[in-house]
C-alpha positions in Angstrom: -7.8 77.5 -51.2 -8.3 77.7 -47.3 -11.7 76.4 -47.4 -10.5 73.4 -49.6 -7.7 72.9 -46.9 -10.6 72.6 -44.2 -12.7 70.5 -45.8 -9.9 68.0 -46.6 -8.8 68.0 -43.3 -12.6 67.7 -42.0 -12.6 64.8 -44.4 -9.3 62.8 -42.9 -10.6 63.1 -39.2 -13.8 61.6 -40.3 -12.2 58.6 -42.0 -9.3 58.0 -38.9 -12.8 58.6 -36.4 -14.5 55.9 -38.6 -11.3 53.3 -38.8 -10.6 54.0 -35.2 -14.6 52.9 -34.1 -13.8 49.7 -35.5 -10.8 48.9 -33.1 -12.6 47.6 -30.2 -11.3 46.1 -27.1 -13.8 43.6 -26.1 -13.9 42.6 -22.1 -13.4 39.0 -21.3 -16.7 38.2 -20.7 -17.6 39.1 -24.4 -15.3 37.2 -25.7 -16.0 33.9 -23.6 -19.8 34.6 -24.7 -20.9 31.2 -26.6 -22.2 32.0 -30.3 -25.8 31.4 -31.4 -24.7 28.6 -33.4 -22.5 26.6 -30.5 -23.7 23.9 -28.5 -22.7 24.3 -24.7 -21.1 21.2 -23.5 -20.7 21.2 -20.0 -18.5 19.2 -17.7 -21.5 17.3 -15.9 -22.9 16.2 -19.5 -19.6 15.2 -20.2 -19.2 13.2 -17.4 -22.4 11.2 -17.6 -21.4 10.4 -21.1 -18.1 8.9 -19.6 -19.7 6.8 -17.4 -22.2 5.3 -19.0 -20.1 4.1 -22.0 -16.5 4.3 -21.9 -14.8 1.1 -22.2 -12.9 1.5 -19.2 -15.7 2.3 -17.2 -17.1 -1.2 -18.4 -14.3 -3.3 -18.0 -14.3 -2.1 -14.1 -17.9 -3.0 -14.0 -17.2 -6.3 -15.1 -14.9 -7.1 -12.3 -17.8 -8.0 -9.5 -19.2 -10.5 -11.6 -15.4 -12.3 -12.0 -15.1 -12.2 -8.4 -19.0 -13.5 -7.7 -17.7 -16.5 -10.3 -14.4 -16.5 -8.2 -16.5 -17.5 -4.8 -18.5 -19.7 -6.8 -15.7 -21.5 -7.9 -14.4 -21.8 -4.3 -17.3 -23.1 -2.4 -17.8 -25.9 -5.4 -15.2 -27.6 -3.0 -18.1 -28.1 -1.0 -20.8 -29.6 -3.6 -22.1 -32.7 -2.4 -20.3 -35.4 -4.6 -21.7 -38.9 -6.6 -19.6 -41.3 -7.9 -19.7 -44.7 -8.9 -17.7 -47.5 -10.0 -18.7 -51.1 -11.5 -15.8 -53.5 -12.5 -16.6 -57.2 -13.7 -14.8 -60.1 -15.0 -16.1 -63.2 -16.3 -13.9 -65.8 -17.4 -14.5 -69.4 -19.1 -18.3 -69.2 -17.8 -16.8 -68.2 -14.5 -18.2 -65.1 -12.9 -14.7 -64.2 -10.9 -15.9 -61.1 -9.6 -18.9 -58.5 -10.1 -18.2 -55.7 -7.6 -20.3 -52.4 -7.8 -20.0 -49.2 -5.5 -21.8 -45.9 -5.4 -21.4 -42.9 -2.8 -22.4 -39.8 -1.7 -20.3 -37.4 0.0 -21.2 -34.5 1.4 -18.6 -32.1 2.6 -19.4 -29.5 5.4 -18.0 -26.2 6.5 -17.1 -28.1 9.7 -14.5 -30.7 8.7 -16.9 -33.7 9.2 -17.8 -35.1 5.6 -20.6 -37.5 5.7 -20.7 -40.0 3.5 -23.2 -43.4 2.1 -22.4 -45.5 0.0 -23.6 -49.1 -1.7 -22.0 -52.1 -2.4 -23.1 -55.0 -4.2 -20.2 -57.4 -4.5 -20.0 -61.3 -5.4 -17.8 -63.4 -7.6 -16.0 -67.1 -7.0 -12.7 -65.3 -6.4 -14.0 -62.1 -5.2 -11.5 -60.8 -2.2 -12.4 -61.8 1.2 -12.6 -58.1 2.7 -15.0 -57.4 0.1 -17.4 -60.5 0.3 -20.9 -59.8 1.3 -23.5 -62.9 2.4 -25.6 -64.0 0.1 -28.6 -63.8 2.7 -27.9 -60.0 1.9 -28.2 -60.1 -1.6 -24.9 -59.3 -1.8 -25.3 -56.0 -0.9 -24.3 -53.9 1.6 -24.8 -50.2 2.8 -22.8 -48.1 4.7 -23.2 -44.6 6.0 -20.3 -42.7 8.2 -18.2 -39.5 8.8 -14.6 -38.4 8.3 -13.1 -36.4 10.8 -9.4 -34.3 11.0 -8.7 -34.0 14.7 -5.4 -33.0 13.9 -4.1 -31.0 10.7 -7.1 -29.7 9.1 -9.6 -29.4 12.3 -9.6 -25.5 12.4 -8.8 -24.4 8.9 -8.1 -26.7 6.0 -7.2 -25.4 2.2 -10.9 -25.8 1.0 -12.3 -23.4 3.9 -9.0 -21.0 3.1 -10.0 -20.8 -0.7 -13.6 -19.5 0.0 -12.3 -17.1 2.4 -9.4 -15.5 0.2 -12.1 -15.7 -2.9 -14.5 -13.7 -0.2 -11.8 -11.4 0.2 -10.9 -11.6 -3.6 -14.2 -9.7 -4.2 -13.7 -7.1 -1.8 -10.5 -6.4 -3.5 -12.0 -6.4 -6.5 -14.8 -3.6 -5.3 -11.7 -1.4 -4.2 -10.0 -1.8 -7.4 -13.1 -1.3 -9.7 -13.5 2.1 -7.9 -9.6 2.7 -8.5 -10.0 1.9 -12.1 -13.1 4.4 -12.2 -12.0 7.1 -10.4 -8.6 7.1 -12.6 -10.6 7.0 -16.2 -12.6 9.6 -14.8 -9.4 11.5 -13.4 -7.8 11.5 -17.0 -11.4 12.2 -18.6 -12.0 15.6 -16.6 -7.7 16.4 -17.2 -9.2 16.5 -20.9 -12.0 18.2 -20.6 -10.1 21.3 -18.8 -7.1 20.7 -21.2 -9.8 21.3 -24.4 -11.4 24.0 -21.7 -7.9 26.0 -21.2 -7.1 25.5 -25.5 -10.6 26.7 -26.9 -10.8 29.8 -24.4 -7.4 30.5 -25.4 -8.1 30.4 -29.1 -10.9 32.6 -28.6 -8.5 35.3 -26.5 -5.7 35.0 -29.3 -8.3 35.2 -31.9 -9.8 38.3 -30.7 -6.2 39.9 -30.5 -5.7 39.2 -34.0 -8.9 41.1 -35.2 -7.5 44.0 -33.4 -4.1 43.6 -35.0 -5.9 43.5 -38.0 -7.8 47.3 -37.6 -4.4 48.4 -36.4 -3.0 47.6 -39.7 -5.6 48.5 -41.9 -5.8 51.9 -39.8 -1.7 52.2 -40.4 -2.3 51.4 -43.6 -4.6 53.9 -44.5 -2.6 57.1 -42.4 0.6 55.5 -44.1 -1.5 56.5 -48.1 -2.8 59.5 -45.9 0.9 60.6 -45.6 0.3 60.7 -42.2 2.8 57.6 -40.6 6.1 56.6 -42.4 6.3 53.9 -44.5 8.1 52.1 -41.3 5.4 51.8 -39.3 3.5 49.7 -42.0 5.8 47.4 -42.0 5.9 47.2 -37.5 2.2 46.6 -37.9 2.8 44.1 -40.7 4.9 42.0 -38.2 2.9 42.4 -35.5 -0.2 40.8 -37.6 2.3 38.4 -38.8 2.8 37.4 -35.5 -0.7 37.5 -34.4 -1.7 35.0 -37.1 1.2 32.5 -36.2 -0.4 32.8 -32.3 -3.6 32.1 -33.6 -2.9 29.0 -35.8 -0.7 27.3 -32.8 -3.4 27.9 -30.6 -6.0 26.6 -33.5 -4.0 23.3 -33.6 -3.4 22.6 -29.7 -7.1 23.6 -29.9 -7.8 20.8 -32.4 -5.6 18.3 -31.1 -7.3 18.8 -27.4 -10.4 18.2 -28.9 -9.0 14.6 -30.2 -8.1 14.0 -27.0 -11.2 14.8 -25.3 -13.1 12.5 -28.2 -10.8 9.4 -26.7 -13.1 9.4 -23.9 -16.5 9.9 -25.8 -18.4 6.4 -27.1 -21.9 5.9 -27.9 -24.4 3.3 -26.4 -23.4 0.7 -29.2 -19.8 1.2 -28.2 -18.8 3.1 -31.4 -16.3 6.1 -30.8 -17.5 9.5 -31.3 -15.8 12.7 -32.2 -16.1 16.0 -30.7 -17.8 18.3 -33.3 -16.5 21.9 -34.3 -19.5 23.6 -33.0 -19.3 22.5 -29.6 -17.8 24.8 -27.0 -17.4 24.5 -23.1 -19.1 26.7 -20.6 -17.0 29.4 -19.4 -19.1 30.0 -16.1 -18.0 26.7 -14.5 -19.1 26.0 -11.1 -15.4 26.9 -9.5 -16.4 26.3 -6.1 -14.6 24.4 -3.1 -15.6 21.0 -2.2 -17.8 21.4 1.3 -15.4 18.8 3.2 -12.7 20.3 5.2 -8.9 18.9 4.6 -9.4 17.0 8.0 -12.5 15.4 6.9 -10.6 14.2 3.3 -7.5 13.2 5.2 -9.7 10.7 7.4 -11.8 9.5 4.4 -8.6 8.7 2.9 -7.1 6.6 5.3 -10.3 4.9 5.8 -11.8 4.3 2.5 -9.1 5.1 -0.4 -9.5 1.9 -2.8 -5.4 1.6 -3.1 -5.4 1.1 0.7 -8.6 -0.9 1.1 -6.7 -3.2 -1.5 -3.6 -3.4 1.1 -5.8 -4.1 3.7 -7.8 -7.0 2.1 -4.6 -8.3 0.9 -3.4 -8.5 4.5 -6.4 -10.3 5.4 -5.7 -12.5 2.5 -2.1 -13.1 3.7 -3.5 -13.4 7.3 -5.9 -16.7 6.2 -2.5 -17.9 4.9 -0.6 -17.9 7.7 -3.3 -19.2 9.7 -3.6 -22.2 6.8 0.5 -22.2 7.3 0.5 -22.5 11.0 -2.2 -25.5 10.8 -0.1 -27.5 8.4 2.6 -27.9 10.9 0.1 -30.1 13.0 0.2 -33.8 12.2 -2.2 -35.4 10.2 -5.1 -37.3 11.9 -8.1 -38.4 10.5 -10.6 -40.5 11.6 -13.2 -42.9 9.8 -16.2 -44.1 11.0 -18.7 -46.5 8.9 -21.8 -48.1 10.0 -23.2 -51.2 8.2 -26.5 -51.6 7.0 -27.4 -48.8 9.5 -29.2 -46.8 9.8 -30.7 -48.2 6.4 -30.0 -51.5 5.3 -29.5 -53.1 2.2 -33.1 -53.4 1.7 -33.8 -50.0 2.2 -35.6 -50.3 5.8 -34.3 -48.0 8.7 -32.4 -50.0 11.6 -31.2 -49.2 15.2 -27.3 -47.9 15.4 -25.3 -49.8 17.5 -21.9 -47.9 17.7 -20.3 -51.3 18.9 -20.7 -53.3 16.4 -21.4 -53.4 12.5 -19.1 -50.9 11.6 -15.5 -50.0 10.0 -13.5 -47.6 11.4 -9.9 -46.3 10.5 -7.0 -44.1 11.8 -4.8 -42.3 9.7 -1.4 -40.6 10.5 1.2 -38.8 8.7 3.8 -36.3 10.2 7.2 -35.0 8.4 10.1 -35.4 10.7 11.5 -31.7 9.6 8.8 -30.0 8.3 11.2 -27.9 6.5 8.2 -27.3 3.6 5.8 -26.5 5.8 7.7 -23.7 8.0 9.3 -22.4 4.9 5.6 -21.3 3.7 5.0 -20.0 7.1 8.1 -18.0 7.2 7.7 -16.6 3.5 3.8 -15.9 4.0 5.5 -13.7 7.4 7.7 -12.0 5.1 4.8 -10.8 2.6 2.9 -9.9 5.5 5.7 -7.6 6.8 6.1 -6.2 2.9 2.5 -5.4 2.4 2.7 -3.8 5.7 5.5 -1.5 4.8 3.7 -0.7 1.3 0.8 0.1 3.0 2.4 2.7 5.4 4.2 4.4 2.5 0.8 4.6 0.1 -1.1 6.2 3.1 1.4 8.5 3.6 1.6 9.4 -0.3 -1.7 9.8 0.0 -2.0 12.1 2.4 0.6 14.0 1.3 -1.0 14.3 -2.2 -4.3 15.5 -1.0 -2.8 18.1 1.3 -0.6 19.5 -1.9 -4.4 19.3 -4.1 -5.9 20.7 -1.2 -3.2 23.9 -0.8 -3.1 24.5 -4.9 -7.1 24.7 -4.9 -7.6 27.0 -2.0 -4.6 29.2 -2.9 -5.5 29.1 -6.5 -8.5 31.0 -5.9 -7.0 34.1 -4.6 -4.4 33.6 -8.0 -7.7 34.2 -10.0 -9.2 36.8 -8.4 -6.1 39.1 -8.8 -5.6 38.0 -12.6 -9.1 39.0 -13.0 -8.3 42.7 -11.9 -5.1 42.2 -14.0 -7.1 41.7 -16.7 -9.1 44.4 -16.6 -6.4 47.2 -15.8 -4.9 45.9 -19.1 -8.4 46.4 -20.9 -8.2 50.0 -19.8 -4.7 50.6 -20.6 -5.2 49.0 -24.4 -8.1 50.8 -24.4 -5.7 54.2 -23.4 -3.5 53.9 -26.1 -5.9 53.0 -28.8 -7.4 56.8 -27.7 -4.1 57.9 -27.8 -3.3 56.4 -31.2 -6.7 58.2 -32.7 -5.8 61.8 -31.5 -2.0 61.1 -32.3 -0.6 61.1 -29.1 1.1 57.1 -29.2 2.7 54.7 -31.0 2.4 51.5 -32.4 5.4 50.0 -29.9 3.0 51.1 -27.2 -0.3 49.5 -28.1 1.6 46.2 -29.3 2.9 46.2 -25.8 0.0 46.7 -23.8 -1.6 44.0 -26.2 0.6 41.9 -25.7 0.3 41.7 -22.3 -3.6 41.9 -22.2 -3.5 38.6 -24.1 -0.4 36.9 -21.5 -3.0 37.9 -18.5 -6.0 36.3 -20.2 -4.3 33.3 -20.9 -3.1 33.5 -17.4 -6.4 33.6 -16.0 -7.6 30.6 -18.2 -4.7 28.9 -17.4 -5.1 29.2 -13.4 -9.3 28.6 -13.5 -8.5 25.0 -15.2 -5.3 24.5 -12.7 -7.7 24.8 -9.9 -10.6 22.6 -11.2 -8.0 20.4 -12.0 -6.5 20.9 -8.4 -10.3 20.0 -7.3 -10.4 16.3 -8.9 -7.1 15.6 -8.2 -8.2 16.6 -4.5 -11.2 14.2 -4.9 -8.8 11.5 -6.6 -6.5 11.6 -4.1 -9.0 11.2 -1.2 -10.2 8.1 -2.6 -13.9 9.5 -3.6 -15.9 7.5 -5.5 -16.8 8.4 -8.9 -15.0 11.9 -7.7 -18.4 13.1 -5.8 -19.9 13.0 -10.0 -22.4 10.2 -8.9 
């Protein structure tokens, strides 16, 4: 009988030892190791796809083309213009008049607009001022120019339009970088959210595996009479909680994958969906940018797209102010035209004589109260002041964002080191509790407590790693780095 008890006791010990071996506390490196079937999708490859195919990026790339057309539109005011007019009246076999005119105008940047005109006028009842001698075959050539000596001499509407269009092109370049940076910021944050939910799911899944093995062990021990029924209830509750946590983590992981898919597009502008066998890379490069805080602050002040936009907007308002000041002057336009010189009606070159064979005109206009002009100038100066205040506020806001992101990133690295140590310590504590359980010196409460603490530390570690990477990309975004240093 004694030998039978010894044999049974040895059998039970072997069974318990075998079950205990199934409870394995994996290190975080073992948990995050990619499976053979998983395809690793690093951040660099993801950003490359976003930059190549995302609709917002393509939309931003169209902005410079639109700006070039805006400049082309403004320069159209300086295109040479050819006009023609033919007016004939014939009544009861009488030619009242036959008036033909064609004119070529060539606007120049300096407000001297040359023009050449050819007239052919004849008829019984022709207005005397239009009359041309029959000896000249009723044809006449005039060549001259117009010159504003008052309003419009230094700047006019068409020159202001070209200058503003060129500034608009620079604003557009800054807006393009701003749009791309904003899209990349959202895309990279979505990647790190996916990274966090993926590895959180892996941690919770491993915790569920441990709970399943503990429940199996407790159930066997209960059947062997070594544990009370209440222990199986406690183990079952823990297993249920772990299952619930795993399901919640799975939902979050799937949802973050869908959010990430918003930024994945194919070459033919078709949306792509992240596959289940794709995984992020755990050992991402958690390195600080090479630039110091001072250099980043200086870069932000000089090159941030938002500040550049406001700076170019101030320059545009400066053009408006110059034009508004110019409009306070009286309009005095001079016109001088040579008649039949330097080309005559026959197409031959002739000498130029300023004192004869000419048409001269002077046109003067001046509003007496200048209320419209003075109001326009005042409105422009108000807009300049408003934009200056906006620039000051935006610059201070940007500088604070840079400093805040830099502080979070630098100090977050120290927290990662501490959390890694905490995870290692909790792994050892859980291993010790499982060992004590094997030898009958521990209970489920202590094991569950240590398991909860280990999972909590693992999740905190992932969250902190993600926080550092988000702070890094926010730092580059706040500093206005083009393409967030990805290109």
